[in-house]
Legacy VTK file of the C-alpha trace (Angstrom):
# vtk DataFile Version 3.0
C-alpha trace
ASCII
DATASET POLYDATA
POINTS 383 float
-8.130 -11.764 -5.455
-10.731 -9.608 -3.848
-12.840 -9.941 -0.872
-16.638 -10.250 -1.208
-16.275 -11.135 -4.889
-16.953 -7.709 -6.317
-14.125 -5.645 -7.823
-13.170 -2.327 -6.901
-10.858 -0.707 -9.390
-7.838 -1.627 -7.290
-7.362 -5.340 -7.960
-7.804 -5.136 -11.721
-5.539 -2.137 -12.012
-2.816 -3.884 -10.141
-3.273 -6.957 -12.308
-3.033 -4.770 -15.410
0.156 -3.161 -14.067
1.706 -6.590 -13.530
0.646 -7.609 -17.028
2.297 -4.548 -18.582
5.578 -5.646 -16.810
5.404 -8.804 -18.863
3.791 -11.059 -16.274
1.105 -13.591 -17.126
-1.683 -12.664 -14.742
-4.952 -14.268 -13.822
-7.664 -13.014 -11.411
-9.417 -15.391 -8.947
-12.607 -14.364 -7.249
-15.421 -16.256 -5.531
-18.450 -14.603 -7.016
-19.440 -12.906 -10.350
-17.926 -9.526 -10.619
-17.778 -6.741 -13.197
-14.590 -4.805 -13.536
-13.208 -2.272 -15.971
-9.703 -0.886 -16.235
-8.499 2.427 -17.678
-6.295 0.272 -19.887
-7.700 -1.952 -22.677
-5.795 -5.082 -21.232
-7.783 -8.256 -21.052
-7.008 -10.119 -17.831
-8.247 -13.765 -17.703
-10.315 -14.472 -14.645
-11.601 -17.502 -12.824
-14.918 -17.215 -10.885
-15.418 -19.972 -8.370
-19.237 -19.616 -8.521
-19.052 -20.570 -12.215
-17.448 -23.925 -11.227
-19.508 -24.620 -8.191
-21.540 -27.419 -9.801
-18.268 -29.370 -10.322
-17.126 -29.157 -6.681
-16.774 -32.321 -4.732
-15.533 -33.291 -1.288
-13.937 -30.582 0.864
-14.274 -27.939 -1.730
-18.076 -28.505 -2.062
-18.450 -28.570 1.809
-16.636 -25.234 2.077
-18.547 -23.725 -0.798
-21.855 -24.582 0.988
-20.790 -23.345 4.406
-18.213 -20.619 3.950
-19.698 -18.402 1.331
-19.140 -15.390 3.705
-15.452 -16.298 3.852
-14.039 -15.466 0.369
-10.449 -15.817 1.654
-11.120 -19.388 2.774
-12.770 -20.184 -0.525
-9.828 -18.914 -2.627
-7.313 -20.489 -0.287
-9.074 -23.838 -0.538
-9.208 -23.613 -4.325
-5.474 -22.812 -4.592
-4.505 -25.583 -2.084
-6.583 -28.269 -3.745
-6.305 -27.362 -7.454
-3.130 -25.345 -8.078
0.294 -26.795 -7.679
3.069 -24.690 -6.123
5.080 -23.238 -8.904
2.227 -22.874 -11.345
2.328 -19.249 -10.442
5.374 -17.390 -9.310
3.312 -15.103 -7.066
-0.184 -15.130 -5.519
-1.087 -11.513 -4.766
-4.095 -10.973 -2.409
-5.746 -7.564 -2.344
-8.205 -5.757 -0.116
-8.556 -7.781 2.929
-10.968 -7.091 5.698
-10.268 -4.155 7.946
-9.026 -6.531 10.633
-6.289 -8.418 8.846
-5.336 -10.251 12.037
-8.312 -12.410 11.478
-8.113 -12.486 7.642
-4.570 -13.531 7.314
-4.440 -16.390 9.810
-5.870 -19.039 7.422
-3.061 -18.303 5.018
-0.379 -18.317 7.727
-1.654 -21.593 9.272
-2.006 -23.317 5.945
1.579 -22.265 5.134
2.859 -23.471 8.556
1.280 -26.920 7.992
2.630 -27.172 4.495
-0.722 -27.057 2.826
-0.211 -23.743 1.062
3.198 -23.348 -0.556
2.765 -20.428 -2.930
4.966 -17.379 -2.871
2.554 -14.853 -1.534
2.191 -10.958 -1.045
-0.665 -8.729 -0.107
-1.590 -5.123 0.294
-2.541 -3.863 3.725
-5.022 -0.884 3.580
-5.899 -0.602 7.253
-4.440 0.630 10.545
-5.680 -1.872 13.077
-6.405 -1.752 16.769
-3.438 -1.645 19.161
-5.388 -3.242 21.951
-6.860 -6.014 19.882
-3.448 -6.851 18.518
-1.587 -6.857 21.831
-1.417 -10.664 22.313
-0.131 -11.224 18.867
2.452 -8.611 19.411
3.454 -10.088 22.817
3.825 -13.659 21.560
5.323 -12.608 18.269
2.486 -14.368 16.455
2.758 -12.157 13.414
5.806 -14.208 12.369
3.450 -17.146 12.040
0.561 -15.156 10.492
2.923 -13.610 7.897
4.958 -16.778 7.324
6.505 -16.537 3.830
4.214 -13.566 2.945
5.365 -10.126 1.810
3.240 -7.215 2.930
2.917 -3.960 1.123
1.418 -0.625 2.198
0.597 2.427 0.047
1.223 4.843 2.857
4.507 5.522 4.704
2.659 6.507 7.850
0.478 3.384 7.641
3.561 1.205 7.331
5.159 2.963 10.335
2.127 2.359 12.353
1.954 -1.300 11.410
5.630 -1.767 12.266
5.073 -0.168 15.675
2.035 -2.145 16.393
3.613 -5.437 15.427
6.963 -4.520 17.244
8.559 -5.589 13.970
10.648 -2.701 12.572
11.494 -4.515 9.298
8.156 -5.948 8.255
6.532 -4.761 5.006
7.355 -2.447 2.175
6.158 0.930 1.030
5.036 1.397 -2.537
3.036 4.460 -3.564
-0.477 3.877 -4.773
-0.600 3.580 -8.568
-2.695 5.375 -11.159
-3.213 5.721 -14.868
-2.008 9.129 -16.223
-4.895 10.816 -18.027
-3.838 14.417 -18.572
-6.554 16.833 -19.719
-5.808 19.800 -21.813
-7.104 23.399 -21.402
-9.276 22.817 -24.410
-10.873 19.895 -22.667
-11.369 22.092 -19.582
-13.254 24.639 -21.639
-15.434 21.966 -23.198
-16.146 20.266 -19.881
-17.236 23.551 -18.301
-19.484 24.373 -21.188
-21.219 21.028 -20.881
-21.540 21.300 -17.173
-22.829 24.858 -17.318
-19.776 26.475 -15.529
-18.388 29.770 -16.547
-14.983 29.609 -18.131
-13.497 32.310 -15.950
-14.593 30.815 -12.594
-12.322 29.084 -10.204
-13.693 25.507 -9.887
-13.139 23.179 -6.817
-14.318 19.558 -7.197
-15.526 17.461 -4.358
-15.606 14.044 -5.880
-16.883 10.649 -4.721
-19.253 9.677 -1.948
-20.394 12.750 -0.077
-19.425 11.560 3.370
-19.718 14.883 5.269
-17.423 14.191 8.203
-15.112 11.615 6.733
-14.292 13.809 3.746
-14.533 16.986 5.941
-17.104 18.601 3.732
-18.246 20.371 6.961
-14.802 21.822 7.311
-14.906 23.121 3.766
-18.188 24.711 4.465
-17.093 26.329 7.624
-13.993 27.690 5.945
-16.008 29.143 2.984
-18.475 30.731 5.433
-15.607 32.911 6.869
-14.234 34.040 3.500
-14.897 37.101 1.530
-14.847 35.695 -2.023
-13.548 38.308 -4.538
-14.057 36.400 -7.770
-16.496 33.670 -9.037
-15.970 30.351 -7.221
-17.836 27.209 -8.210
-17.860 24.218 -5.903
-18.876 21.078 -7.714
-20.134 17.999 -5.691
-19.976 14.862 -7.836
-21.039 11.620 -6.200
-23.664 9.845 -4.097
-24.899 11.647 -0.992
-25.101 9.955 2.399
-28.733 10.670 3.348
-28.058 10.160 7.056
-26.054 13.374 7.296
-27.253 16.903 6.815
-25.395 18.553 4.012
-23.599 21.749 5.209
-24.013 23.398 1.856
-27.817 23.472 2.417
-27.097 26.383 4.844
-28.670 29.628 3.763
-25.419 31.549 4.567
-23.671 29.578 1.801
-26.568 29.590 -0.654
-26.590 33.380 -0.592
-22.863 34.061 -0.441
-21.692 36.496 -3.118
-19.546 34.979 -5.928
-20.093 31.425 -4.670
-22.019 28.902 -6.831
-22.626 25.317 -5.767
-23.310 22.504 -8.378
-24.465 19.234 -6.865
-24.626 16.033 -8.872
-25.741 13.678 -6.167
-25.990 10.392 -8.062
-23.711 7.756 -9.474
-21.130 9.322 -11.813
-20.714 7.174 -14.941
-17.181 6.442 -15.965
-17.363 8.642 -19.103
-18.582 11.527 -16.976
-15.666 11.241 -14.419
-13.160 12.714 -16.759
-15.370 15.682 -17.552
-15.719 16.589 -13.917
-11.942 16.458 -13.253
-11.307 18.262 -16.578
-13.609 21.092 -15.445
-11.793 21.614 -12.124
-8.979 23.847 -11.105
-8.569 21.952 -7.840
-9.773 18.815 -6.135
-10.757 18.636 -2.589
-8.816 15.687 -0.872
-8.728 16.995 2.699
-8.844 13.952 4.974
-7.225 15.207 8.177
-7.494 11.977 10.135
-6.767 9.507 7.341
-3.156 8.172 7.104
-3.655 6.072 3.915
-3.706 6.852 0.266
-6.590 8.846 -0.962
-8.147 7.521 -4.249
-9.499 11.022 -4.936
-5.975 12.567 -4.656
-4.579 9.854 -6.982
-7.355 10.730 -9.531
-6.449 14.348 -9.219
-2.847 13.620 -10.029
-3.818 11.305 -12.862
-5.816 14.082 -14.519
-3.172 16.696 -13.846
-5.115 18.708 -11.252
-4.083 20.681 -8.162
-5.126 19.162 -4.916
-6.140 20.660 -1.557
-5.325 18.156 1.083
-4.285 18.052 4.743
-0.531 18.254 5.545
-0.863 14.844 7.172
-0.964 11.181 6.106
0.101 9.802 2.753
-1.824 12.550 0.918
0.349 15.226 2.535
3.455 13.317 1.913
2.688 12.973 -1.773
1.567 16.532 -2.226
4.811 17.798 -0.642
6.975 15.329 -2.489
5.769 16.300 -5.899
4.672 19.913 -5.328
1.129 19.229 -6.460
-1.104 20.874 -3.946
-1.950 23.374 -1.293
-1.667 21.859 2.245
-3.659 23.480 5.037
-3.111 22.056 8.556
-5.289 19.140 9.667
-8.211 20.161 11.988
-7.783 23.828 11.239
-10.718 25.618 9.718
-8.812 29.018 9.663
-5.875 27.297 7.901
-8.268 25.837 5.308
-9.831 29.236 4.739
-6.387 30.751 4.130
-5.559 28.051 1.593
-8.922 28.471 -0.106
-8.165 32.229 -0.484
-4.882 31.425 -1.980
-6.508 29.010 -4.532
-9.058 31.493 -5.514
-6.368 34.132 -6.221
-3.775 31.762 -7.758
-2.323 33.165 -10.945
-2.632 31.365 -14.309
1.215 30.738 -14.288
1.068 29.293 -10.873
-1.862 27.122 -11.786
-0.121 25.866 -14.870
3.069 25.075 -12.882
1.205 22.926 -10.384
-0.608 21.050 -13.177
2.600 20.449 -14.988
4.048 19.006 -11.672
0.985 16.837 -11.284
1.416 15.406 -14.758
5.092 14.631 -14.033
4.065 12.889 -10.780
1.381 10.891 -12.638
4.077 9.441 -14.895
6.182 8.355 -11.927
3.203 6.876 -10.025
1.756 5.013 -13.041
0.651 1.481 -12.269
3.314 -0.352 -14.189
5.977 1.456 -12.106
4.187 0.635 -8.825
3.781 -2.997 -9.663
7.449 -3.167 -10.971
8.600 -2.113 -7.464
6.367 -4.804 -5.876
8.021 -7.426 -8.218
11.436 -6.179 -7.429
10.800 -6.466 -3.645
9.301 -9.909 -4.094
11.828 -11.256 -6.492
15.005 -9.321 -5.497
17.366 -11.410 -7.570
15.589 -11.437 -10.855
LINES 1 384
383 0 1 2 3 4 5 6 7 8 9 10 11 12 13 14 15 16 17 18 19 20 21 22 23 24 25 26 27 28 29 30 31 32 33 34 35 36 37 38 39 40 41 42 43 44 45 46 47 48 49 50 51 52 53 54 55 56 57 58 59 60 61 62 63 64 65 66 67 68 69 70 71 72 73 74 75 76 77 78 79 80 81 82 83 84 85 86 87 88 89 90 91 92 93 94 95 96 97 98 99 100 101 102 103 104 105 106 107 108 109 110 111 112 113 114 115 116 117 118 119 120 121 122 123 124 125 126 127 128 129 130 131 132 133 134 135 136 137 138 139 140 141 142 143 144 145 146 147 148 149 150 151 152 153 154 155 156 157 158 159 160 161 162 163 164 165 166 167 168 169 170 171 172 173 174 175 176 177 178 179 180 181 182 183 184 185 186 187 188 189 190 191 192 193 194 195 196 197 198 199 200 201 202 203 204 205 206 207 208 209 210 211 212 213 214 215 216 217 218 219 220 221 222 223 224 225 226 227 228 229 230 231 232 233 234 235 236 237 238 239 240 241 242 243 244 245 246 247 248 249 250 251 252 253 254 255 256 257 258 259 260 261 262 263 264 265 266 267 268 269 270 271 272 273 274 275 276 277 278 279 280 281 282 283 284 285 286 287 288 289 290 291 292 293 294 295 296 297 298 299 300 301 302 303 304 305 306 307 308 309 310 311 312 313 314 315 316 317 318 319 320 321 322 323 324 325 326 327 328 329 330 331 332 333 334 335 336 337 338 339 340 341 342 343 344 345 346 347 348 349 350 351 352 353 354 355 356 357 358 359 360 361 362 363 364 365 366 367 368 369 370 371 372 373 374 375 376 377 378 379 380 381 382
């Protein structure tokens, strides 16, 4: 189930992973949604909006008055229409950033005996220490998370949650999943030809929404300004631009820098074009110095077998170190980023091939069926 009714890739990919482990899976969402998975697995779904004309009583009242509360709508549907035991597990995904508010309806319904389904959810956010202090003081999380298993896709996020809740044993860590999609050197050559990139250039991909400060594109620009680039380097931006921020690569000092070429595709990247951009790349920029969670861009880089440049902090740094799949400059260190970029530019073909092989191996281990299998093992430890 997914808040707001629209699907990101995450819920469907998790559902597909559960399905490939032999589970019968159904998706419940309040409003019409379009979703595609990298796997051609058909997951049946139930959209509450499609059944709204049949609602009566409490369900009709909630539908008319709580359309901005998808958790309540799904909770009401499960409570009123689904017997406990119909599903072995109800897995909620992508709650609001303040799960203290989002999770209370589930916890209270469970406490009152209205909601009796075995439940788990994924926590994506590190929440406010100050806003959570009363729940921590009165141990209210034991009510809020009553009979609910919590999972986090970041070790550091889970550590923060446990500290904030004063609950050292709450939750489980499972690495974020992906679908391995390795690309060959031949595909790299074809992708570069189609994108107008020289075959002998070093190519750095900056993928996704061009959030200048959040994705530290300004740090990348500052580091490149300080470099003397000795061989062709192409920086490819692929994704929507945030128009409220000046783009640092508009600066004349970068436009005129020898051996530096910048390609900017500032529009929505269709699914069939995503692979081409990753195939063309030698490395992917995933440097989020202040972000402790799992990076979707990093996971895509691993899936496609590409080297990553990411800060030596958070889940991204942990994964890059664990699998030997990236170059890790320190967080908040422009000089350190510049040194790593210089190393990337001068990396030998054998070193590049070694990192790409490590990324492909990591992708096999992090595949969605393996991630969801771990969730099932934690949730059903005796099966």
